[in-house]
C-alpha positions, -999 to +999 in steps of 0.1 A: -165-298-823-163-292-785-126-284-788-134-258-815-161-242-793-137-242-763-110-225-784-134-200-798-147-191-763-112-188-749-102-165-779-132-143-774-127-141-736-090-131-741-099-106-768-127-090-747-105-088-716-076-072-736-100-047-752-115-039-718-080-033-704-072-011-733-104+009-727-097+012-690-061+023-697-073+048-722-099+062-698-073+066-671-049+084-695-077+106-707-087+114-671-051+122-662-047+144-692-080+161-685-069+168-649-036+183-661-055+205-686-079+216-659-052+229-635-032+244-664-063+264-674-067+278-638-040+304-638-051+324-607-044+313-571-055+332-540-038+321-508-038+326-470-008+317-448-017+294-420+015+294-399+019+332-398-014+334-378+006+322-348+023+356-348-010+375-354+003+381-389-024+379-416-006+371-449-024+370-482-009+361-516-021+363-552-003+342-578-007+344-616+006+315-636+022+327-669+033+295-684+047+261-675+079+276-659+071+311-647+045+328-625+044+361-606+030+366-571+023+395-548+020+391-510+006+414-484+011+409-447-004+429-418-002+427-380-029+447-362-017+470-334-010+451-302+017+437-280+051+428-296+047+391-307+070+369-287+088+400-275+098+383-242+121+359-262+143+389-270+151+400-235+163+387-202+144+406-175+171+400-150+197+417-172+179+446-190+150+461-172+147+490-197+144+467-227+120+445-207+097+475-200+098+484-238+087+449-247+060+447-220+045+482-224+051+488-261+026+484-290+034+474-325+017+471-359+032+459-392+026+458-429+046+444-458+044+440-496+064+412-513+065+408-551+082+377-564+089+358-596+085+320-594+105+296-614+090+260-614+117+235-621+097+202-624+081+185-653+045+194-643+049+231-637+020+255-643+021+265-607+027+230-594+059+214-579+092+227-567+101+263-573+127+290-568+114+326-562+136+357-560+117+384-542+118+419-527+101+429-495+092+464-483+081+463-446+070+489-421+069+486-383+050+512-363+057+514-325+037+532-299+040+535-261+077+528-260+086+540-225+120+550-211+124+558-174+149+582-160+158+598-126+140+631-119+154+660-100+128+659-073+135+623-066+120+591-080+117+584-117+097+598-146+089+582-180+093+595-215+069+579-240+081+576-276+065+564-308+077+561-344+083+538-374+110+515-388+111+506-425+130+478-440+139+469-476+152+434-483+160+410-512+159+372-509+154+339-525+125+315-515+127+277-520+093+261-520+069+235-534+032+238-543+008+209-544-027+203-557-052+191-531-080+186-556-093+204-586-093+238-568-074+237-536-036+240-533-010+238-505+020+261-508+050+251-487+075+279-481+105+257-472+130+286-466+133+321-479+163+340-464+164+377-471+187+406-462+188+443-467+187+476-448+164+494-424+160+529-410+135+546-387+129+570-359+113+571-324+105+604-309+092+614-275+081+649-262+083+657-225+053+673-208+077+698-192+112+711-197+139+688-186+169+700-166+204+692-177+207+665-150+175+649-162+187+651-198+219+633-188+199+607-169+176+601-199+205+599-223+222+573-200+189+552-200+187+553-238+224+543-242+220+515-218+190+501-237+203+475-262+179+475-292+188+444-312+197+442-349+201+480-356+225+509-350+211+537-328+218+574-324+203+593-295+194+630-294+183+645-260+171+680-253+150+699-228+119+690-248+124+652-249+144+627-270+147+613-305+162+579-315+174+573-350+176+537-361+197+525-390+214+493-400+211+459-416+178+440-417+173+403-423+147+376-419+135+342-432+102+334-449+088+300-441+054+283-435+024+268-451-004+285-471-037+272-483-050+284-516-079+284-541-072+280-577-095+295-603 
């Protein structure tokens, strides 16, 4: 009798333990499935770039998840008017005083729009995991207080102050990965997004008085000696001032981290 009771107790214990394990496993599966369904239902993601803030660049992005594989996104970036970010890294003050003065005295502002299509390649998808994103970027740089010094007829030097804009249009491919940080927060890692295209622009300065031919020649020499990186330049000098046409290739790389809210 004791043996029968022991066997019955053992059988019931094993049965209850197995059933509990099955229930726990089912609950975990249901919770995981529920979590997947929750983020799949939240198709809108609003994001702010964290790393671009180092450059005084405020970058915002809205992403709309279309299905498991595809989403579309639109980014807007802006740099308020101020000094040229990290401008000193582009010049050697001992070699190019004119370019150094441009960087030190000049003011710049910036805006850009970047539409993109995201292709999520992993099993989870729905705005989660590794993705490829072909994109187009339209950017605009506005420059003010760009100064060029030249020799004046009466001795000493004078300064011509110019201002203007440079616009760029580029195409690229972004490699990235997006992670859930909970039910609503996401982390978007732009691993690398090289892009290339063309640019054009114009800087113009008007003199407060008429310039002599010697002063025009001196101003033209200053402009020609100033090496503006990345673009081709054409200079036009007259008695009323100068105009600089900028044209050429334009390139860059998107990279960084963004924090987002999913809803």
